[in-house]
C-alpha positions as a Markdown table, in Angstrom:
| # | Residue | x | y | z |
|---|---|---|---|---|
| 1 | Met | -97.2 | 34.4 | 12.8 |
| 2 | Ser | -95.8 | 37.1 | 10.3 |
| 3 | His | -93.5 | 36.2 | 7.5 |
| 4 | Asp | -90.3 | 37.6 | 7.3 |
| 5 | Ser | -90.0 | 41.5 | 6.5 |
| 6 | His | -88.9 | 41.6 | 2.8 |
| 7 | Leu | -87.1 | 44.3 | 0.7 |
| 8 | Gln | -87.9 | 43.6 | -2.7 |
| 9 | Thr | -87.2 | 45.5 | -5.9 |
| 10 | His | -88.5 | 45.0 | -9.8 |
| 11 | Ser | -86.4 | 45.7 | -12.5 |
| 12 | Cys | -87.8 | 47.7 | -15.6 |
| 13 | Ala | -86.6 | 48.5 | -19.0 |
| 14 | Gly | -86.0 | 52.3 | -20.2 |
| 15 | Pro | -83.6 | 55.2 | -20.0 |
| 16 | Arg | -81.8 | 55.9 | -16.9 |
| 17 | Ser | -81.4 | 59.5 | -17.5 |
| 18 | Gly | -84.6 | 61.0 | -16.1 |
| 19 | Phe | -88.5 | 60.0 | -17.0 |
| 20 | Asn | -91.1 | 61.5 | -18.6 |
| 21 | Arg | -94.0 | 61.9 | -16.1 |
| 22 | Arg | -96.9 | 61.2 | -18.7 |
| 23 | Ala | -94.9 | 58.0 | -19.9 |
| 24 | Phe | -94.0 | 56.6 | -16.5 |
| 25 | Leu | -98.0 | 56.9 | -15.4 |
| 26 | Ala | -98.8 | 55.2 | -18.6 |
| 27 | Gly | -96.4 | 52.3 | -17.7 |
| 28 | Gly | -98.1 | 51.6 | -14.4 |
| 29 | Met | -96.7 | 51.1 | -11.3 |
| 30 | Gly | -94.7 | 47.8 | -12.4 |
| 31 | Gly | -91.2 | 49.6 | -12.1 |
| 32 | Leu | -91.5 | 50.8 | -8.7 |
| 33 | Leu | -89.7 | 49.8 | -5.5 |
| 34 | Ser | -91.9 | 47.5 | -3.4 |
| 35 | Leu | -91.4 | 47.3 | 0.3 |
| 36 | Ala | -93.1 | 44.8 | 1.8 |
| 37 | Ile | -91.9 | 45.6 | 5.4 |
| 38 | Pro | -93.5 | 45.9 | 8.6 |
| 39 | Gln | -94.5 | 49.9 | 9.2 |
| 40 | Trp | -92.0 | 51.4 | 11.2 |
| 41 | Gln | -89.3 | 54.3 | 11.8 |
| 42 | Ala | -87.5 | 55.7 | 14.8 |
| 43 | Arg | -88.1 | 59.1 | 16.3 |
| 44 | Ala | -87.9 | 60.3 | 19.8 |
| 45 | Ala | -85.9 | 62.1 | 22.3 |
| 46 | Leu | -83.4 | 60.6 | 24.6 |
| 47 | Ala | -84.7 | 59.6 | 28.0 |
| 48 | Asp | -82.7 | 59.8 | 31.6 |
| 49 | Ala | -81.2 | 56.7 | 32.9 |
| 50 | Ala | -83.5 | 55.0 | 35.7 |
| 51 | Ser | -83.2 | 56.2 | 39.0 |
| 52 | Gly | -80.5 | 54.6 | 41.1 |
| 53 | Ser | -79.0 | 52.8 | 38.2 |
| 54 | Lys | -75.4 | 52.0 | 38.3 |
| 55 | Ser | -74.9 | 53.3 | 34.5 |
| 56 | Thr | -75.8 | 56.6 | 33.1 |
| 57 | Arg | -75.9 | 55.0 | 29.6 |
| 58 | Gln | -79.1 | 54.8 | 28.0 |
| 59 | Lys | -81.1 | 51.7 | 28.4 |
| 60 | Ser | -82.5 | 48.8 | 26.1 |
| 61 | Cys | -84.8 | 45.8 | 26.5 |
| 62 | Ile | -85.2 | 42.6 | 25.5 |
| 63 | Leu | -88.5 | 40.7 | 25.9 |
| 64 | Leu | -88.3 | 36.9 | 26.0 |
| 65 | Trp | -92.1 | 36.4 | 25.0 |
| 66 | Met | -93.3 | 32.8 | 26.1 |
| 67 | Asn | -96.4 | 32.9 | 23.7 |
| 68 | Gly | -99.5 | 30.6 | 25.5 |
| 69 | Gly | -98.6 | 31.3 | 28.9 |
| 70 | Pro | -95.9 | 29.1 | 30.7 |
| 71 | Ser | -96.7 | 27.2 | 34.3 |
| 72 | His | -95.3 | 29.0 | 37.0 |
| 73 | Ile | -95.0 | 25.8 | 39.2 |
| 74 | Asp | -93.4 | 24.0 | 36.2 |
| 75 | Thr | -90.5 | 26.6 | 35.8 |
| 76 | Phe | -89.8 | 29.5 | 38.6 |
| 77 | Asp | -92.2 | 28.5 | 41.4 |
| 78 | Pro | -91.7 | 24.9 | 41.9 |
| 79 | Lys | -94.3 | 23.1 | 44.5 |
| 80 | Leu | -92.7 | 19.9 | 45.6 |
| 81 | Gly | -94.3 | 17.6 | 47.6 |
| 82 | Thr | -97.9 | 18.4 | 46.9 |
| 83 | Lys | -100.6 | 17.5 | 44.7 |
| 84 | Thr | -100.2 | 20.5 | 42.4 |
| 85 | Gly | -96.5 | 20.2 | 41.9 |
| 86 | Gly | -96.2 | 17.8 | 39.0 |
| 87 | Ser | -93.3 | 15.6 | 38.3 |
| 88 | Phe | -90.5 | 18.3 | 38.2 |
| 89 | Lys | -88.1 | 18.0 | 40.8 |
| 90 | Ala | -86.6 | 21.7 | 42.1 |
| 91 | Ile | -82.9 | 22.8 | 42.3 |
| 92 | Lys | -80.8 | 25.3 | 43.9 |
| 93 | Thr | -79.7 | 28.1 | 42.2 |
| 94 | Ser | -76.5 | 30.8 | 42.6 |
| 95 | Ala | -79.3 | 33.0 | 44.5 |
| 96 | Ala | -79.4 | 32.0 | 48.0 |
| 97 | Gly | -82.3 | 30.3 | 48.9 |
| 98 | Val | -84.1 | 30.3 | 45.6 |
| 99 | Arg | -84.9 | 27.2 | 43.7 |
| 100 | Ile | -86.4 | 26.6 | 40.2 |
| 101 | Cys | -87.1 | 23.8 | 38.0 |
| 102 | Glu | -84.3 | 21.0 | 37.3 |
| 103 | His | -85.0 | 21.5 | 33.7 |
| 104 | Leu | -83.5 | 24.9 | 33.9 |
| 105 | Pro | -80.0 | 24.2 | 35.3 |
| 106 | Gln | -78.1 | 26.7 | 33.3 |
| 107 | Val | -80.6 | 29.8 | 34.0 |
| 108 | Ala | -80.0 | 28.2 | 37.8 |
| 109 | Ala | -76.6 | 29.0 | 37.4 |
| 110 | Gln | -77.5 | 32.7 | 36.0 |
| 111 | Ala | -79.9 | 33.2 | 38.8 |
| 112 | Lys | -77.4 | 35.7 | 41.0 |
| 113 | His | -78.7 | 38.1 | 38.0 |
| 114 | Leu | -82.3 | 37.2 | 38.1 |
| 115 | Ala | -85.4 | 39.0 | 40.3 |
| 116 | Ile | -88.0 | 36.3 | 40.0 |
| 117 | Ile | -91.2 | 37.6 | 40.5 |
| 118 | Arg | -93.7 | 34.6 | 41.9 |
| 119 | Ser | -96.8 | 37.0 | 42.8 |
| 120 | Met | -97.9 | 38.3 | 39.3 |
| 121 | Thr | -101.8 | 38.5 | 39.2 |
| 122 | Ser | -104.2 | 39.7 | 36.7 |
| 123 | Lys | -108.0 | 39.1 | 35.5 |
| 124 | Glu | -107.5 | 38.1 | 31.8 |
| 125 | Gly | -107.4 | 34.5 | 31.1 |
| 126 | Asn | -108.2 | 34.5 | 27.6 |
| 127 | His | -104.8 | 34.4 | 25.1 |
| 128 | Asp | -105.7 | 37.5 | 23.1 |
| 129 | Arg | -106.7 | 39.7 | 26.1 |
| 130 | Gly | -104.2 | 38.4 | 27.8 |
| 131 | Gln | -101.4 | 38.8 | 25.2 |
| 132 | Tyr | -102.3 | 42.6 | 24.7 |
| 133 | Leu | -102.6 | 43.2 | 28.4 |
| 134 | Met | -99.0 | 42.0 | 28.8 |
| 135 | His | -97.7 | 43.6 | 26.1 |
| 136 | Thr | -99.4 | 47.2 | 26.7 |
| 137 | Gly | -100.3 | 47.0 | 30.3 |
| 138 | Tyr | -103.7 | 47.7 | 29.4 |
| 139 | Ser | -106.9 | 45.6 | 28.9 |
| 140 | Pro | -108.6 | 45.6 | 25.5 |
| 141 | Ser | -111.2 | 48.1 | 25.6 |
| 142 | Gly | -113.3 | 49.1 | 22.3 |
| 143 | Thr | -111.7 | 50.4 | 19.4 |
| 144 | Leu | -108.8 | 52.3 | 21.4 |
| 145 | Lys | -105.4 | 50.4 | 20.6 |
| 146 | His | -102.8 | 51.0 | 23.3 |
| 147 | Pro | -99.0 | 51.2 | 22.2 |
| 148 | Ser | -96.9 | 48.1 | 23.5 |
| 149 | Leu | -94.2 | 48.7 | 25.7 |
| 150 | Gly | -91.9 | 48.0 | 22.4 |
| 151 | Ser | -93.6 | 51.2 | 21.0 |
| 152 | Trp | -93.1 | 53.1 | 24.2 |
| 153 | Val | -89.3 | 52.5 | 24.3 |
| 154 | Ser | -88.8 | 53.6 | 20.2 |
| 155 | Arg | -90.6 | 56.7 | 20.7 |
| 156 | Glu | -89.1 | 57.3 | 24.1 |
| 157 | Leu | -85.6 | 56.0 | 23.8 |
| 158 | Gly | -85.0 | 55.5 | 20.1 |
| 159 | Ala | -82.5 | 57.9 | 18.5 |
| 160 | Pro | -84.5 | 59.7 | 15.2 |
| 161 | Asn | -81.7 | 59.0 | 12.6 |
| 162 | Phe | -80.8 | 55.4 | 13.7 |
| 163 | Glu | -80.2 | 53.1 | 10.6 |
| 164 | Leu | -81.9 | 50.2 | 12.1 |
| 165 | Pro | -85.3 | 49.6 | 13.4 |
| 166 | Asn | -85.8 | 50.3 | 17.1 |
| 167 | Phe | -88.2 | 47.8 | 17.8 |
| 168 | Val | -87.6 | 44.5 | 16.2 |
| 169 | Ser | -90.0 | 41.3 | 16.6 |
| 170 | Ile | -88.2 | 37.8 | 16.4 |
| 171 | Arg | -90.3 | 34.8 | 15.6 |
| 172 | Gly | -93.6 | 36.4 | 16.5 |
| 173 | Pro | -95.9 | 39.6 | 15.3 |
| 174 | Ser | -95.8 | 41.0 | 18.5 |
| 175 | Val | -98.2 | 44.1 | 19.6 |
| 176 | Gly | -98.2 | 47.2 | 17.5 |
| 177 | Ser | -97.8 | 50.9 | 18.0 |
| 178 | Gly | -101.4 | 51.9 | 18.7 |
| 179 | Phe | -101.8 | 55.5 | 18.2 |
| 180 | Leu | -98.2 | 56.1 | 18.4 |
| 181 | Gly | -97.8 | 55.6 | 14.7 |
| 182 | Val | -96.7 | 53.0 | 12.3 |
| 183 | Gln | -93.2 | 54.4 | 12.8 |
| 184 | His | -92.9 | 52.8 | 16.1 |
| 185 | Asp | -94.7 | 49.3 | 14.9 |
| 186 | Pro | -91.9 | 46.3 | 15.2 |
| 187 | Phe | -90.1 | 45.2 | 12.4 |
| 188 | Gly | -90.6 | 41.6 | 12.0 |
| 189 | Val | -87.8 | 38.8 | 11.5 |
| 190 | Gln | -89.7 | 35.4 | 11.5 |
| 191 | His | -86.5 | 32.9 | 10.5 |
| 192 | Pro | -83.3 | 34.5 | 12.5 |
| 193 | Gly | -80.9 | 32.1 | 11.1 |
| 194 | Arg | -81.6 | 33.6 | 7.8 |
| 195 | Gly | -81.4 | 37.2 | 8.8 |
| 196 | Val | -83.4 | 39.9 | 6.7 |
| 197 | Arg | -83.7 | 38.6 | 3.1 |
| 198 | Asn | -83.6 | 40.9 | 0.1 |
| 199 | Leu | -81.7 | 44.1 | 1.6 |
| 200 | Ala | -80.0 | 43.9 | -1.4 |
| 201 | Pro | -81.6 | 45.5 | -4.6 |
| 202 | Ala | -83.1 | 43.3 | -7.4 |
| 203 | Lys | -80.6 | 41.5 | -9.9 |
| 204 | Asp | -79.9 | 44.2 | -12.6 |
| 205 | Val | -81.2 | 47.2 | -10.7 |
| 206 | Asp | -78.0 | 49.4 | -9.9 |
| 207 | Ala | -77.8 | 52.6 | -7.8 |
| 208 | Gly | -79.0 | 54.8 | -10.5 |
| 209 | Arg | -81.8 | 52.7 | -11.6 |
| 210 | Phe | -82.7 | 52.4 | -8.1 |
| 211 | Ala | -82.8 | 55.9 | -7.4 |
| 212 | Leu | -85.0 | 56.7 | -10.5 |
| 213 | Arg | -87.6 | 54.3 | -8.9 |
| 214 | Met | -87.5 | 56.1 | -5.6 |
| 215 | Glu | -88.2 | 59.6 | -7.3 |
| 216 | Ala | -90.7 | 57.9 | -9.2 |
| 217 | Leu | -92.4 | 56.7 | -6.0 |
| 218 | Gln | -92.0 | 60.1 | -4.4 |
| 219 | Met | -93.7 | 61.8 | -7.0 |
| 220 | Leu | -96.7 | 59.5 | -7.0 |
| 221 | Gln | -97.0 | 60.1 | -3.4 |
| 222 | Asn | -96.6 | 63.8 | -3.1 |
| 223 | Asp | -99.7 | 64.0 | -5.9 |
| 224 | Phe | -101.7 | 61.7 | -3.9 |
| 225 | Gln | -101.2 | 63.5 | -0.6 |
| 226 | Ala | -101.7 | 67.0 | -2.4 |
| 227 | Ala | -105.2 | 65.6 | -3.6 |
| 228 | Thr | -106.5 | 63.7 | -0.6 |
| 229 | Arg | -104.4 | 65.5 | 2.3 |
| 230 | Ser | -104.1 | 61.8 | 3.6 |
| 231 | Pro | -101.4 | 61.2 | 6.1 |
| 232 | Ala | -101.0 | 57.9 | 4.7 |
| 233 | Pro | -98.5 | 58.8 | 2.3 |
| 234 | Ala | -96.5 | 60.7 | 4.7 |
| 235 | Asn | -96.3 | 57.3 | 6.9 |
| 236 | His | -95.4 | 55.2 | 3.9 |
| 237 | Asp | -92.5 | 57.8 | 2.8 |
| 238 | Ala | -91.0 | 57.5 | 6.3 |
| 239 | Val | -91.4 | 53.6 | 6.0 |
| 240 | Asn | -89.5 | 53.4 | 2.3 |
| 241 | Arg | -87.1 | 56.0 | 3.7 |
| 242 | Lys | -85.9 | 54.0 | 6.6 |
| 243 | Ala | -86.1 | 50.6 | 4.6 |
| 244 | Val | -83.7 | 52.4 | 2.1 |
| 245 | Gln | -81.8 | 53.1 | 4.8 |
| 246 | Leu | -81.4 | 49.6 | 6.1 |
| 247 | Met | -80.8 | 48.3 | 3.1 |
| 248 | Arg | -77.5 | 51.0 | 2.4 |
| 249 | Ser | -76.3 | 50.4 | 6.5 |
| 250 | Pro | -73.3 | 48.7 | 7.5 |
| 251 | Leu | -75.1 | 48.1 | 10.5 |
| 252 | Ala | -77.6 | 45.5 | 9.0 |
| 253 | Lys | -74.7 | 43.3 | 9.6 |
| 254 | Ala | -76.0 | 42.8 | 13.1 |
| 255 | Phe | -78.9 | 40.5 | 11.6 |
| 256 | Asp | -76.7 | 38.1 | 10.6 |
| 257 | Ile | -75.7 | 35.6 | 13.3 |
| 258 | Ser | -73.6 | 33.2 | 10.9 |
| 259 | Val | -70.6 | 35.5 | 11.3 |
| 260 | Glu | -70.6 | 34.6 | 15.4 |
| 261 | Pro | -68.2 | 31.8 | 16.3 |
| 262 | Glu | -69.8 | 28.3 | 16.1 |
| 263 | Ala | -68.9 | 27.9 | 19.8 |
| 264 | Val | -71.0 | 30.9 | 20.7 |
| 265 | Arg | -73.9 | 29.9 | 18.0 |
| 266 | His | -73.7 | 26.2 | 19.6 |
| 267 | Ala | -74.3 | 27.9 | 23.2 |
| 268 | Tyr | -77.2 | 29.4 | 22.4 |
| 269 | Gly | -78.9 | 26.8 | 20.9 |
| 270 | Asp | -79.5 | 25.0 | 17.5 |
| 271 | Asn | -82.8 | 26.0 | 17.6 |
| 272 | Asp | -85.0 | 29.3 | 16.3 |
| 273 | Phe | -85.2 | 30.8 | 19.9 |
| 274 | Gly | -81.8 | 30.4 | 20.7 |
| 275 | Arg | -80.7 | 31.9 | 17.4 |
| 276 | Gly | -83.3 | 34.9 | 18.0 |
| 277 | Cys | -81.6 | 35.4 | 21.5 |
| 278 | Leu | -78.1 | 35.4 | 19.6 |
| 279 | Met | -79.8 | 38.1 | 17.3 |
| 280 | Ala | -81.1 | 40.2 | 19.9 |
| 281 | Arg | -77.8 | 40.4 | 21.5 |
| 282 | Arg | -76.1 | 41.4 | 18.4 |
| 283 | Leu | -78.7 | 44.1 | 17.9 |
| 284 | Ile | -78.9 | 45.5 | 21.4 |
| 285 | Glu | -75.1 | 45.7 | 21.1 |
| 286 | Thr | -75.3 | 47.3 | 17.7 |
| 287 | Gly | -77.7 | 50.3 | 19.4 |
| 288 | Val | -81.4 | 48.7 | 19.1 |
| 289 | Lys | -83.5 | 49.6 | 21.8 |
| 290 | Phe | -85.8 | 46.9 | 22.0 |
| 291 | Val | -86.1 | 43.3 | 21.0 |
| 292 | Glu | -88.7 | 40.7 | 21.5 |
| 293 | Val | -88.1 | 36.8 | 20.8 |
| 294 | Thr | -90.8 | 34.5 | 21.0 |
| 295 | Leu | -90.8 | 30.9 | 21.9 |
| 296 | Asp | -94.4 | 29.6 | 21.3 |
| 297 | Gly | -96.0 | 26.4 | 22.5 |
| 298 | Trp | -96.8 | 26.7 | 26.3 |
| 299 | Asp | -100.4 | 26.6 | 25.8 |
| 300 | Thr | -100.0 | 22.9 | 27.6 |
| 301 | His | -103.8 | 21.9 | 28.2 |
| 302 | Ile | -102.9 | 18.5 | 26.9 |
| 303 | Asp | -99.3 | 16.6 | 28.1 |
| 304 | Asn | -98.3 | 19.4 | 29.8 |
| 305 | Phe | -95.2 | 18.1 | 31.4 |
| 306 | Thr | -93.6 | 16.5 | 28.2 |
| 307 | Lys | -94.6 | 19.6 | 26.4 |
| 308 | Thr | -93.0 | 22.2 | 29.0 |
| 309 | Ser | -89.4 | 19.8 | 29.4 |
| 310 | Leu | -89.1 | 20.3 | 25.9 |
| 311 | Leu | -89.6 | 23.9 | 25.6 |
| 312 | Met | -87.5 | 24.1 | 28.4 |
| 313 | Arg | -84.5 | 22.4 | 26.8 |
| 314 | Asp | -84.9 | 25.3 | 24.2 |
| 315 | Leu | -85.4 | 28.0 | 26.8 |
| 316 | Asp | -82.5 | 27.4 | 29.3 |
| 317 | Pro | -79.0 | 27.6 | 26.9 |
| 318 | Ala | -80.6 | 30.3 | 25.1 |
| 319 | Met | -81.7 | 32.5 | 28.0 |
| 320 | Ala | -78.6 | 31.6 | 30.5 |
| 321 | Thr | -76.1 | 32.2 | 27.4 |
| 322 | Leu | -77.9 | 35.6 | 26.5 |
| 323 | Ile | -77.8 | 37.1 | 30.1 |
| 324 | Lys | -74.3 | 35.5 | 30.8 |
| 325 | Glu | -73.1 | 37.0 | 27.3 |
| 326 | Leu | -74.6 | 40.7 | 28.0 |
| 327 | His | -72.9 | 40.6 | 31.5 |
| 328 | Gln | -69.4 | 39.6 | 30.0 |
| 329 | Arg | -69.8 | 42.4 | 27.6 |
| 330 | Asp | -70.8 | 45.0 | 30.1 |
| 331 | Leu | -74.3 | 45.6 | 28.2 |
| 332 | Leu | -76.1 | 43.9 | 31.4 |
| 333 | Asp | -76.5 | 47.0 | 33.5 |
| 334 | Asp | -78.0 | 48.9 | 30.5 |
| 335 | Thr | -80.0 | 46.3 | 29.2 |
| 336 | Leu | -83.5 | 45.0 | 30.9 |
| 337 | Val | -84.3 | 41.5 | 29.9 |
| 338 | Val | -87.6 | 40.1 | 30.8 |
| 339 | Trp | -89.1 | 36.8 | 30.7 |
| 340 | Met | -93.1 | 36.2 | 30.6 |
| 341 | Gly | -96.1 | 35.3 | 28.9 |
| 342 | Glu | -100.0 | 36.4 | 29.0 |
| 343 | Phe | -100.8 | 34.3 | 32.4 |
| 344 | Gly | -99.7 | 31.4 | 34.2 |
| 345 | Arg | -101.4 | 27.7 | 34.3 |
| 346 | Thr | -103.4 | 26.1 | 37.0 |
| 347 | Pro | -102.1 | 24.0 | 39.8 |
| 348 | Thr | -105.0 | 21.3 | 39.4 |
| 349 | Ile | -103.4 | 18.8 | 36.7 |
| 350 | Ser | -106.3 | 17.7 | 34.5 |
| 351 | Ala | -107.2 | 14.0 | 33.6 |
| 352 | Val | -105.0 | 14.5 | 30.0 |
| 353 | Asp | -101.9 | 15.5 | 32.1 |
| 354 | Gly | -102.4 | 19.1 | 31.3 |
| 355 | Arg | -103.0 | 22.6 | 32.8 |
| 356 | Asp | -105.4 | 25.1 | 31.7 |
| 357 | His | -105.4 | 28.9 | 31.6 |
| 358 | Tyr | -104.7 | 30.9 | 35.1 |
| 359 | Pro | -104.2 | 34.4 | 35.6 |
| 360 | Thr | -104.7 | 34.4 | 39.4 |
| 361 | Ala | -101.0 | 33.8 | 40.2 |
| 362 | Trp | -98.3 | 33.3 | 38.0 |
| 363 | Ser | -94.2 | 34.3 | 37.6 |
| 364 | Thr | -92.2 | 36.6 | 35.6 |
| 365 | Val | -88.3 | 37.0 | 35.4 |
| 366 | Leu | -86.1 | 40.3 | 35.4 |
| 367 | Ala | -82.5 | 40.4 | 34.7 |
| 368 | Gly | -80.4 | 43.3 | 34.1 |
| 369 | Gly | -81.3 | 47.2 | 33.8 |
| 370 | Gly | -81.0 | 48.1 | 37.5 |
| 371 | Val | -83.1 | 45.2 | 38.8 |
| 372 | Arg | -82.5 | 44.1 | 42.3 |
| 373 | Ala | -81.0 | 40.6 | 41.5 |
| 374 | Gly | -80.7 | 37.6 | 43.3 |
| 375 | Gln | -83.7 | 37.2 | 44.6 |
| 376 | Ala | -87.6 | 35.6 | 44.5 |
| 377 | Tyr | -90.0 | 38.5 | 44.9 |
| 378 | Gly | -93.4 | 37.6 | 46.4 |
| 379 | Ala | -94.8 | 34.4 | 46.9 |
| 380 | Thr | -97.8 | 32.3 | 45.9 |
| 381 | Asp | -99.2 | 29.7 | 48.6 |
| 382 | Glu | -98.4 | 25.8 | 48.9 |
| 383 | Asn | -100.2 | 24.7 | 45.9 |
| 384 | Gly | -99.4 | 28.1 | 43.9 |
| 385 | Ala | -103.0 | 28.6 | 43.7 |
| 386 | Lys | -103.1 | 32.2 | 45.1 |
| 387 | Val | -100.8 | 35.0 | 45.9 |
| 388 | Val | -100.0 | 35.3 | 49.7 |
| 389 | Lys | -97.1 | 38.0 | 49.7 |
| 390 | Asp | -96.7 | 41.1 | 47.5 |
| 391 | Ala | -98.9 | 40.8 | 45.0 |
| 392 | Val | -97.4 | 42.6 | 41.6 |
| 393 | Thr | -100.7 | 43.8 | 39.3 |
| 394 | Val | -100.0 | 44.7 | 36.0 |
| 395 | Pro | -100.0 | 48.5 | 36.4 |
| 396 | Asn | -97.3 | 48.3 | 38.7 |
| 397 | Tyr | -95.4 | 45.9 | 36.8 |
| 398 | Phe | -95.3 | 48.0 | 34.0 |
| 399 | Ala | -94.6 | 51.1 | 36.3 |
| 400 | Thr | -91.4 | 49.0 | 37.7 |
| 401 | Leu | -90.3 | 48.3 | 33.8 |
| 402 | Ala | -90.6 | 51.9 | 32.9 |
| 403 | Thr | -88.7 | 52.9 | 35.6 |
| 404 | Leu | -86.1 | 50.2 | 35.1 |
| 405 | Leu | -85.8 | 51.6 | 31.2 |
| 406 | Gly | -85.2 | 55.2 | 32.7 |
| 407 | Leu | -88.9 | 56.3 | 31.8 |
| 408 | Asp | -91.5 | 58.1 | 33.3 |
| 409 | Pro | -94.5 | 55.6 | 34.0 |
| 410 | Ala | -96.8 | 58.6 | 34.1 |
| 411 | Lys | -95.7 | 59.9 | 30.7 |
| 412 | Glu | -98.2 | 60.4 | 28.4 |
| 413 | Ala | -99.4 | 60.8 | 25.0 |
| 414 | Met | -102.6 | 61.8 | 23.4 |
| 415 | Ser | -104.9 | 59.2 | 22.0 |
| 416 | Pro | -107.3 | 59.4 | 19.2 |
| 417 | Val | -110.4 | 59.7 | 21.7 |
| 418 | Gly | -109.0 | 62.8 | 23.3 |
| 419 | Arg | -108.0 | 60.9 | 26.1 |
| 420 | Pro | -104.1 | 60.8 | 27.4 |
| 421 | Ile | -103.0 | 57.3 | 28.1 |
| 422 | Ala | -99.8 | 56.6 | 29.9 |
| 423 | Ile | -97.3 | 53.9 | 29.8 |
| 424 | Ser | -98.5 | 52.6 | 33.1 |
| 425 | Asp | -102.1 | 52.5 | 34.0 |
| 426 | Ala | -101.7 | 54.6 | 37.5 |
| 427 | Gly | -99.4 | 52.0 | 38.6 |
| 428 | Glu | -96.5 | 52.6 | 41.1 |
| 429 | Pro | -92.8 | 51.1 | 40.7 |
| 430 | Ile | -92.0 | 48.3 | 43.1 |
| 431 | Ala | -89.3 | 49.6 | 44.9 |
| 432 | Ser | -88.1 | 46.2 | 46.2 |
| 433 | Leu | -87.2 | 45.5 | 42.5 |
| 434 | Ile | -85.2 | 48.4 | 41.4 |
| 435 | Gly | -81.0 | 48.3 | 42.8 |
């Protein structure tokens, strides 16, 4: 996991009324603004709302990323009374005929807003490859780096002059922008309870001194770009400008969850995943287009049932409260919530009470954003071992997500190798999942 994105300044002595270039260069770089932040900047044209959506407002997306690969059987596709079913019971939900794990009672109450997809299937059973696949829609291929869904949303839906980043990753590095450019990389917040640190200038650095440092930095970048004709200075300048914009923006308070009522913070859960989901709601409400919140620990090769029950203890209140609040605040129709990991886990339970990697059949969950809710789509067999109804491939899944977000799944961008790459790898949206 990456560290928090930091904005840091260093004080320097000297006059405040302009500077001499030779003296400045002789003094070195110690007095310049140092910005240790991910490289991002939002720029893109607005997209139309998804076809069939009840709302004409722009869409946003919250990805709840279950890092490690959660067991479908022990969460959203229970198999009671079988050798593979494990020790968890199933409970009724607010969606007619749909049952899920007993350790998700609050999510069960919100199931009327959910579309549970029980028929995902892919071929990537390695963590790194599966994580790449389920963030980008493509399997890793040579040196080409595909854009993540969050980067596509930043590019296509992000407002050019928005004061906050359009792609925020909470508690995880996520997958970057590939060839779309560093301005669409995720802005990382590792500890949501702390917000974004170092937004204020360093001690004894007033507005005048800060402006001088930015002027000095710009001078050096201009000289370097003129000498090398490299795109790097322009990218760095875009990042710096966006960082300074964030430092000065009143919208940055969206990162501060401490201002929320205690009852609200308690409802999400006193843990970093709960705090991350609360921050995600605040960011989406402020206008951020894509927020990813990571819950790590689902790689349960050993002691699966104890570990999974503990993970669901954090997941249940956070996910349920997020959906509930988005609905109460009239944001759910315009916010697609996605719950998923890189694959599922084996129906077979090992001798050490674990489940291993399993991409053949597994589950994801959608809510809001115009999805046709209150259903379980697709099915696996009685053991959860193979898909027996309405298989969902990754290209079709990404085409569905894109359509729900109001994007054209066939929209392309030119890659460095001269090959156009689309949001979805020739996938078709699944009509039964679109409201």
